[in-house]
C-alpha positions, 0 to 999 in steps of 0.5 A: 730372359725369361723362359717365357720369352724365349717361347715367344720368339720361338712360337714367332719363327716358326709362324713365319717360317711356316708360313711362309713355307705352307703357302709356297708349297701350295701356291708354287710349282717346283722350279718356279720363281717369281722376280722381286728385284735384280737381287731377290727372287722368291724361287721354290726348291727342296732340300732333300738333305743338308746345308748346300743341298749335301745328302748321306748317302744310302738307302737309309740316309734321310732318314738318320738325317732326319734322326739326327735333326730330333736329336740335334733339336733336344739338345739345344732345347736343354742348351735354352733350357739350363742358359734359363735356369743359369740366368744366362745372359739376354743375347746367349738365349735370344741367340739360343732361341732363333737356333732352336726355332730355326733347326724346329722349322726346318724337321717339321718338314723333314718330319711331316711335309712327305705326308701332307703334301703330295709332290710339286712336279709340274703342278701346284702341291695339295694339303692333305691330298686324298691318295696320299703325300709324296713320302712318308713320315720323316722323309720329307723335304725342307721347302726353300724359297729366298734366293739373292743372287747380288752379282751374277756376271762375268768377273774380270779377266784381271781376277787370278784363277776365274777370271772371265768366268761367269761367277753368281754370288750369293747362290744357295736358297734358303728359308726362313729357318735358315735365317733363324740358325744364322742369325742365331749363330751371328750373334754369337760370334759378334758378342761372344764376350757379352753372352759367356762373360767369363767368371771375373766380369761376372762378379764386376758386374 
């Protein structure tokens, strides 16, 4: 796969990711929810830190996380360029493109959203507000909205340890960028041999 085709994949994912985030941020208050079905909801939350809501503690934790993400995206970008240069497999380049686009999408939030939006507490945020954003450069929050509570109920009593307790699956709220990253990782895991063929297999082909 050429770098041009990989770039098209990246641009499409970024457009879908950012358009969906802009729509949610400028039409929903924080915590507002739309029930699409029993197992799919649009729920606006903001993630200040890493996956699953984890955060790096301390005054400079958020800044360190954003700088780490920027360093990671440079590394992923080089991996993509190098894979194309060395005629890597189509599945490998596709997977890296998905991971790159997802990581880049969330970096945009972390770097810029603090200065281009005001907060969403009790009201719908404004884009480029006159009074300034809710944060500073590199201190934005990642917008999440996709929520799939596939099961929400009481577990049977016969289940060890958790029987009789309320259980919800799938609990995390995520976004299109997260989905792209997960898709890329799953592609690498499922098609590992095709993504990373050994030298003997390449010679036979």
